[in-house]
C-alpha positions, 0 to 999 in steps of 0.5 A: 527481532527483525521484521522482514516484509515481501509483497506480492511480486515476490511470491507471484508464483511457485519459483517467487515462493522458492526464493523467499526460502533462498532469502531466508537461507541467505540471511538467516530467519532466527528471531525474524517475523515475516509480513507477506502480501498477497500472491502476484494480482491476487488483490485486483483479482479480489476487488473483481469479486467485490464489484461483481457481487454488487453489479453482477451476482451471476458472474462471482463464482466464476471470478473466485474460481480464478481465484482459486484456480491461480492459487492451486496452480502454484499449490501443484507445483509446491507440493508433490502430494495431493493429499497435502494438509494445505489443499484443506486449509485452502478449501477452508479459506475459500469455503469462508470467503463463499460463506461470506458473501452468502450470509452478509446483508450489507450493502457497504461496499467498503465493508463486503470489501474489507471482509472480502479482500483479505482474503488473498493475504490469508491464503498466501501466506497458509501457502508459504507457511506449508511451503517453509515446513516442508522445506524444514524450516519451523514456524508459527502461522498467525493471524494478524487480525488478531493482533492489529486492532482498529477503528471501523474505518473500513479500506482506511481504518486506523490503528487502536496502538494500545490495544494493538501493542498490548496484543502483539507483546503478549501473544507473541513468541519472538524467538521464532520465526512467525509468519502473518499477513500484511494489509490487515486488522479487525475492529471492536466486533472482528470483523476484517479491516484494511489498513489502506492499498499497499498496507502491509509495508506499514504493517511491518512497521506496526509490529517493529514499533510495538516489538522495538525490533532492530530493523525493517527489511522491505523485500523488493524486486528493485536494487533499493529506493531508486530516485525513479520509477524504472517503469517510467524512466530509463534512467535511474539511480540508486539512493544509498542512504536516506533520512527519514525526513527525506523519505517522509517527503517523498512518500507524501508526494507518491514515491511507490517504494514506501507506504506514507504511513510506514515511516512515522512509528519507525521514526518515533523508535528510530528502527532503520528500514532496509529496502533489498532486492529479493533477487539480489538479497546479497546487496545492501539496497537502501537505508532509511535512518536518522540522518541528513538528506538523502546519498547521492542528491539527485533529483527525484521524480515521483508519479501520480496518475489518474488524477483529477485537476479541479479548478473552483470559482466563487459564482459572484467573483468574490474572493476565495477565501478562508470560509471558502477553503475551510467549506471546499477541504471539509466536502474533500473530506466527506468523499474521501479524496486526497488531496494531492496539490493545492494552488489558490489565487484571490478568486479561484482555487485550483486542486489535485486529487486522486479519486480512488474511492470513485466518488468525484461524480458525488462531490461535483455535483455538490461542489456546482452548487456552491462554486463555478468548476471545471475538471480535466480527468485522468492527468498525471502529477509529476513531482520532482524532489531537488530539482534542477532545470534540465530534470524540468525540461525532461518533462516539459519537452513531453507533456502539455502542462496544465499547472505549475507549481514549485517550493524551495526544494520541490516542484510539480507539474499536472499534465495531460 
């Protein structure tokens, strides 16, 4: 049993969908389950629908039409028959989306977000499944929401593992090719939930764990896990093998190739994870498995942009001690701020956070009632694993360093 995950870049257009067929013809697809993301930048387009729903209702129909036109363009290239059943299925899904926005009474943005954004994955997999059938690749389309059950923490739902495992093990025929969606689940009331942005990798790991899969393969537009993002660094190296422990460290610091949640379930059952290129399916790429460190052992650069650096100190110049720190972290939790770096002294506490839920102003207002606060927005956090002095200098020469922190294996720099 194998789990393959194809991200949005792999199915961003008709040629991409055709290429997925070539990948399967190269690798084989018996006893395989495919997890497929929304096409291209569809999730971003769906987020525009959500934003307009709350800020400018008159703009919602045009935003939905943009999503529809993008997918219709891909479908027209893939399906010569304009009466193909896939068009009816597509219109049915678009109708469900419009229907939800018409009858919804909830003012909760996270709830609305999950009900809307998930249609990107549902549409994508419906198109891919139909095209596979036309190419002679028999498959079963699965609605992942019937299998991955979660709590109702919308936009960052937690998996109910017992319920999920029971549904996956009893409800899926592993002897055939199955196609399902990444990123999505459902709560006890069958409302759609999402597992966090880029959560499709996690979906693949959930299925692998529950089905005792032999392997998971994430198909990317890069040859494997690189030591740096080629969009930001001109010279990169392919990492041939990575241990679970090292991969978890890289994911924790924000390496974009592997989702932070993906590795834990795979490690528990020692299921190897392969990261391979859908442009070169014959190349082995990177394998993450039980082992030692990384090979080759070179500095690994991780970038997190649009961060917020905050410095807090007590109003009366007293020490920042356990009581203060616990209160600060409680507030970060309440305002859903992910903490990426911490540094403290006797009377100050510095922290770099990710404001992904756009709650910074509310948090700052609360903090200022209790602490003296200064902050820098739109800063960049660089993390270098297995650093050397040359790797640090390469960043110091070009940026204004606001904060630096080192451990034995890792250095972090906040720059502006």
